[in-house]
C-alpha positions in Angstrom: -73.3 -6.0 65.5 -70.7 -5.4 62.7 -70.6 -9.0 61.4 -74.3 -9.9 61.7 -75.1 -13.0 59.6 -71.6 -13.1 58.1 -70.2 -16.6 57.6 -66.7 -16.8 59.0 -64.3 -19.7 58.8 -61.6 -19.6 61.4 -58.8 -22.1 61.5 -56.9 -23.0 64.7 -60.1 -22.0 66.6 -59.7 -24.5 69.4 -57.6 -22.3 71.7 -55.8 -19.0 72.3 -56.0 -16.4 69.6 -58.2 -18.6 67.3 -60.7 -19.2 70.1 -60.8 -15.5 71.0 -61.5 -14.6 67.4 -64.3 -17.2 67.1 -65.8 -15.8 70.3 -65.5 -12.1 69.1 -66.9 -12.8 65.7 -69.9 -14.6 67.3 -70.4 -11.6 69.6 -70.5 -9.5 66.5 -73.2 -11.7 65.0 -71.2 -13.9 62.6 -72.0 -17.5 62.0 -68.8 -19.4 62.7 -67.2 -22.4 61.1 -64.6 -23.3 63.8 -61.8 -25.5 62.5 -58.9 -27.1 64.3 -56.8 -30.3 64.0 -57.7 -31.0 67.6 -61.4 -31.8 67.6 -61.5 -32.0 71.4 -60.3 -28.4 71.7 -63.1 -27.2 69.6 -65.7 -28.3 72.1 -64.8 -25.5 74.5 -65.0 -23.0 71.7 -68.4 -24.3 70.6 -69.7 -24.3 74.2 -68.6 -20.8 74.8 -70.3 -19.5 71.5 -73.4 -21.5 72.2 -73.6 -19.9 75.6 -73.9 -16.6 73.8 -76.7 -17.9 71.7 -74.4 -17.8 68.7 -74.3 -20.2 65.8 -71.2 -22.3 65.3 -70.2 -25.4 63.4 -67.1 -27.3 64.4 -64.9 -29.2 62.0 -61.7 -31.2 62.5 -59.4 -30.0 59.8 -55.8 -30.7 58.9 -55.0 -27.7 56.8 -52.0 -29.4 55.2 -54.4 -31.6 53.3 -55.8 -29.7 50.3 -58.7 -32.1 49.8 -59.7 -31.6 53.4 -59.6 -27.8 53.0 -61.7 -28.0 49.8 -64.3 -30.2 51.7 -64.3 -27.7 54.5 -65.2 -24.9 52.1 -67.8 -26.9 50.4 -69.5 -27.9 53.7 -69.6 -24.2 54.7 -71.3 -23.3 51.4 -73.8 -26.2 51.7 -74.7 -25.2 55.3 -74.7 -21.4 55.0 -74.9 -20.6 51.3 -71.6 -18.7 51.1 -68.4 -17.7 52.8 -67.9 -14.1 53.8 -64.6 -14.4 55.7 -61.7 -16.8 56.1 -59.3 -16.3 59.0 -56.1 -18.2 58.4 -55.0 -18.5 62.1 -53.7 -22.1 62.4 -50.0 -22.3 62.9 -47.2 -24.2 64.7 -43.7 -23.5 66.0 -40.7 -25.9 66.0 -37.8 -23.7 67.0 -34.1 -24.4 66.7 -31.0 -22.5 65.7 -30.1 -22.9 62.0 -27.2 -25.2 62.8 -29.5 -27.6 64.8 -32.7 -27.3 62.8 -33.8 -30.6 61.1 -35.4 -31.0 57.7 -38.4 -32.4 59.6 -38.7 -29.2 61.7 -38.5 -27.1 58.6 -41.0 -29.1 56.6 -43.5 -29.4 59.4 -43.7 -25.6 59.9 -43.8 -24.8 56.2 -46.5 -27.4 55.7 -48.8 -25.8 58.3 -48.0 -22.1 58.3 -47.4 -21.5 54.6 -48.9 -24.3 52.6 -51.9 -24.7 55.0 -52.7 -21.0 54.6 -52.5 -21.4 50.8 -54.7 -24.5 50.9 -57.5 -22.8 52.8 -57.4 -19.6 50.7 -57.4 -21.6 47.5 -60.4 -23.6 48.8 -62.6 -20.5 49.5 -61.6 -18.2 46.7 -63.9 -19.8 44.1 -66.9 -19.1 46.3 -65.8 -15.6 47.0 -65.2 -14.9 43.3 -68.7 -16.1 42.5 -70.1 -13.8 45.2 -67.9 -10.9 44.1 -67.2 -10.4 47.8 -65.1 -11.8 50.7 -62.4 -11.1 53.2 -59.2 -13.2 53.8 -57.4 -12.4 57.0 -54.0 -14.1 57.5 -52.2 -14.3 60.8 -48.5 -13.5 60.3 -46.2 -12.3 63.2 -43.8 -9.6 64.0 -41.2 -12.4 63.5 -42.2 -12.4 59.8 -41.3 -8.7 59.6 -38.1 -8.7 61.8 -36.9 -12.3 62.2 -36.1 -13.9 65.5 -33.3 -16.0 67.0 -33.9 -19.7 66.6 -37.0 -19.3 64.3 -35.7 -19.6 60.8 -38.6 -21.8 59.7 -41.3 -19.8 61.5 -39.9 -16.4 60.3 -39.7 -17.7 56.7 -43.3 -18.9 56.8 -44.7 -15.7 58.4 -42.8 -13.6 55.9 -44.3 -15.7 53.2 -47.8 -15.2 54.5 -47.3 -11.5 54.2 -46.1 -11.9 50.6 -49.2 -14.1 49.8 -51.5 -11.5 51.4 -50.2 -8.7 49.3 -50.4 -10.8 46.2 -54.0 -11.7 46.9 -54.9 -8.1 47.6 -53.6 -7.2 44.2 -55.2 -10.1 42.4 -58.6 -10.1 44.1 -59.3 -6.4 45.0 -61.1 -5.7 41.8 -63.3 -8.7 42.5 -64.6 -7.3 45.8 -62.3 -9.5 47.9 -60.0 -7.9 50.5 -56.8 -9.6 51.9 -55.0 -8.4 55.0 -52.5 -9.6 57.5 -52.2 -9.3 61.2 -48.8 -9.5 62.9 -49.2 -10.2 66.7 -46.3 -9.6 69.0 -45.9 -11.2 72.4 -49.4 -12.4 73.3 -50.3 -14.1 76.6 -51.3 -17.6 75.3 -51.0 -21.1 76.7 -47.8 -21.6 74.8 -46.1 -19.2 77.3 -47.2 -21.4 80.2 -43.9 -23.2 80.3 -41.8 -20.1 80.0 -40.0 -19.1 83.2 -41.3 -15.9 84.9 -38.0 -14.1 84.4 -38.2 -14.7 80.7 -41.7 -13.3 80.6 -40.5 -10.3 82.6 -37.7 -9.7 80.1 -40.2 -9.9 77.2 -42.5 -7.3 79.0 -39.6 -5.0 79.5 -39.1 -4.8 75.8 -42.7 -3.7 75.2 -43.4 0.1 75.5 -46.8 -0.7 76.9 -45.1 -2.8 79.6 -47.2 -6.0 79.3 -48.1 -8.9 77.1 -51.0 -8.6 74.7 -54.3 -10.5 75.1 -55.8 -12.8 72.5 -58.9 -10.6 72.6 -56.9 -7.6 71.4 -55.9 -9.5 68.3 -59.4 -10.7 67.9 -60.8 -7.2 67.9 -58.5 -6.2 65.0 -59.6 -9.3 63.0 -63.2 -8.4 63.6 -62.7 -4.9 62.3 -60.9 -6.2 59.2 -63.7 -8.7 58.5 -66.4 -6.0 58.8 -67.6 -3.4 56.3 -66.0 -0.7 58.5 -62.7 -1.9 56.9 -64.2 -1.8 53.3 -61.2 0.2 51.9 -58.5 -1.7 53.9 -56.7 -4.1 51.5 -53.2 -5.4 51.5 -52.5 -4.0 55.0 -50.1 -5.6 57.4 -51.1 -4.5 60.9 -48.9 -5.1 64.0 -50.7 -5.9 67.2 -47.6 -5.8 69.4 -47.8 -3.0 72.0 -45.1 -1.2 70.1 -42.4 -3.9 70.7 -40.8 -3.3 67.3 -40.2 0.4 67.9 
């Protein structure tokens, strides 16, 4: 097990990619601090991990609140003695074309996707510096690399996440702390449940592999980056997209 006894905080762990990562990390032996703004959604994650015999603590967390993020990190240290990995997965979308996008839509997405990522990293970095070790994994998106119609706010935040990742890789690398970003493409999550089948088919036709990705495929990349197998991977931006951007 490549993550045996590692302590991993995963935000947005209540469903979809976050839940898949919590499950994968537990399979690899990690002790999980599963965080989500939806406490009810965390129950399914915790039950699934417990069914493996894994160790999981759940915590309702609003990552836009810096004090709550700090308390989350402190509770992880009190319970487990340290923090080996932070996965900044939580994020939201509020799409609109620029001409229609409201200030409220802009502010909400920036608060969660960008400031929330900063809040959580800022909360754990002191512990990682004292340990002289740690891994920060940020979930960006191919939209952060290439933009997307109707997603000015989302694209801006996911580009910003990449910029933060590279900055942290430079700042913290000599302290034994690695920072990397994952850019998922079209992944088959619950958010696509309301998308018409013809739209899904059009999406799949753009992907060289001919299908949507699975949350588990993103989770496997995250588990690799969190492990010692990726000990010289720092500042990387890895697409998990089936080649859709080619």
